[in-house]
N, C-alpha and C positions, 0 to 999 in steps of 0.2 A: 636267743638272744641272736642266732643269727640274721635275721629280720630285720635288726636297730642299726642304724645306719651311724651314727654317732656315738662314740664309746669313749665313755669318762676313768681315766686310771689315775690312783694316787702311788705315786711311788718313793715312798720312804717320805711321804708328806709333799710332794711337788707335784699338782695336778698337770694332767695332760690330756687333750681333747683332740680326739682325731677320728678319723673314719673307721667303720670297719675293714672296709677293704684294704686301708692302709696296711692295717696289721695284718691279715690274710695273704700279702704279699708272698711269703713263705711259708705254703700249708704245711709242712712239716715241723715250723716251730711251734713252740709253746704259745706264745700270743695268738695264731689261728686258731692252737685246740682251745683258748680260753675262751673266744669271739664265739666257740661252738659247743661251749657247756662240757669241753670233752676234758678240764685240767679243775681239777677240785683246790689245787694249792691258790689259786688266786681267786680271791674269796669279794662278793658282789655285797658291797657295804654303803646303804644307801644312796643306791644306784651306780654308785662309782666302783671299779673292781682296785683293790685293794693290793700292794705288792712292797711286800717290804725287802725294799733292795734299794741302790744309789740311785736319787733320784736327779744330780747332776748329772751325773754319765748317760742316764735313759736319753737325756736330751739330744745325744749326739745316736745315740740306735734309731730313737724317731725321724732323724734328720734323715741319716742311713736309708732308712724302710718309704721314703718320700719322693727320696731323689735318687737312689742307686750309689749315690756317690759317699765317699767317706770324709767330711771337712772340718779339722782339725786346729784350734790355735797355735799359733807358731810355736808356742813354750810349754804345749802340752807335752807331757813326758807320761801319764799314766797309762802307758799303752799293754798291761801284765791285767790290770784291774779290769780297762774296758774289755780286754778280750775276756775275762773270767763272765762278765756280765752277760755279754752275749754269749758265752756258752751256755749260764743258765736260761735264756730265754730260745738255745736252738737255733741259734742264727750264726749256722755252718759257715757262709759265704763272708760273713763279717769276722769270724772267727777265722777263716784262711787267708783275709785280708788283715788281719790283723797281726797274724804270723812273723808277716813282713812286712815287720816294724821299719825297719830300713828306710824303704820304698816311701814312706809317710813323712819321715823327719825331714823337716825343711832343710834345704841346702842354700849356700852361700852362692848368690850369682853375680860374676861381674861383669861389667859391660863400659868399653872404653869408645871413648866421640875422640877423632883427630882430625882435626880442622887448619885451613893453612890458605890466605888470601895470598892470590897471584895476578897484580894488577887488577885487571877488573871481573876477576873470576873467585872463585872460595869453594874449596875441595871438601871435600868430607869422607873419610872413613870410618866405621861403625864394626868395631869385635867385641863380640859376646862370647861367653862362654857354655850359654846355652843356646842348640842353632835352634830352638823353638821362638824363643824370645825375639830372635833375629828376625826369624821367618814371618811372626806378627808384624814387628816394629817395619819389614820391606811391604806388607801389605798395607800400612797408613800412610807411606811416604810414597807419591807420585812426582816424576818429573816431568814437565811440558816445556816443548819448546817451537821456538816463532821467529820471523824476521823483523826488526821492527827497524825504524828509520835515527840515524842520532844514538851517541850513545850514553846512558845514565843507567846508575844505579838503580836512580828511586822512578825512573820510568816506570806505568803502571800500564801493562800489555793493554791493547783496544779490544774489544769482546769481538769486534765485526771481522778479526783478525783470529781465524781458529789457531787455536794451540794444539799439537800432537802430544801425546803422550810418550815417554819415552822408557821401556823397562830397567831397574837398575842395574846395574852390574854386580854380579854377586861370585866374586871369585872361591867365595866357599861357602858349604850352611853356617860358618861362625862370621861372616863377616859382609859387607857391604860395599858401596862405592858409588856419589854421584857427586856434581858439581852443578852450580848457579853462576849466571851472570853472562857474561855477554863474549862475543868473539865476531871478530870482522870477517864479512860475507865475501862483498862486494862493490867497491865504493863506499855509499854511505848505507850500505844494508850492514846488518849486523845481525847475527845468530843470538837469540836471545834463549836462555834455561831460567825458567822457574818449578818452585818447587814447592810445593801443597803437602801439607802433614796432617792429614785425619785426627780427629773432628775438624779442627781449622780450616776452612772452605777457601783462605785468601791465598792468592798465589804469587810467592814473595821471590824476588829479583838479587834483593841485598842479602849477600851470604852471610853479615852479623845478625839482620830478623832470622834469616832460617836456624841457624844457632842457637840464640834465643828460643825461637818458638820449638826447636829439638829440644834441650835442655828443659823445658818445662814439661814438655810431653813425658819427657822420660820420670821428671819428680812426679806429676802429678798418677804415673802408673806405676809408683811405692819403690823406684829405686832412691838414692841415697847418696849424693854427690861426697865424695871421699878424700879427692886430692884433685888439684889441676898442678899441671907442669909444663913447661917449653921445652922442645928439643932445638937445640939450633943446627942449622946444615944447610943448604943451599936455600930450602925457605923456611922459617919460621913457622914452626909446626905445635899449634896449642892441643893438651891434651888433660882431655875430663873421665877421671874413674870414678864409675858408680859401681854400688853394689847393693842388692835388698836378699831378704830371705826368701825362697822358691819354695813351693809345697811340691 
């Protein structure tokens, strides 16, 4: 059997087709011993190994063997049953991982976008409960600066005038600050700031357009808009609060 490349398993009536090398990822496991004909409990029937265990839970075990990661649905709750299956197959790295189920359960993630308009400029500040998400979002957002003639929200930058990328302000690991628009530089010259948000390749100067693209990016990233509010002060600040379940 050790020379066979493709293995077919029938686990509780659910068929799985995989490589022998995948089942041998952990040499001390019973699956590796099965491939090497060292575990007689796994019966070979019509060219398939029959295992009288839970086939649905075995799909998560196969995913773990293939990726070395455990990806579970957000509503998954059968940690103890899956741990019992992992123990049966002798997959103790997976057993140890499932013993820390509090690390595997999805957590509620909150993110807030604050937006304000001041003359020809738009200011953004993004707060997030997860620093990793803020870091990933900061890698998507790029601010470019350059000079232009005349003052217009809708003026498109000229490709003949090179724009210089600027680093985002990061007051902490949990927030970022940036702005777009124009400010007077000298005479009829204006310093302009454009914002680009990957994977969209446009460079936008209009704050309302940037806000729309930012909110759309968050929605596509799995966030759900749960509230909007206006904070009255010297400048009116619009606040958009999002949430998502994060594994």
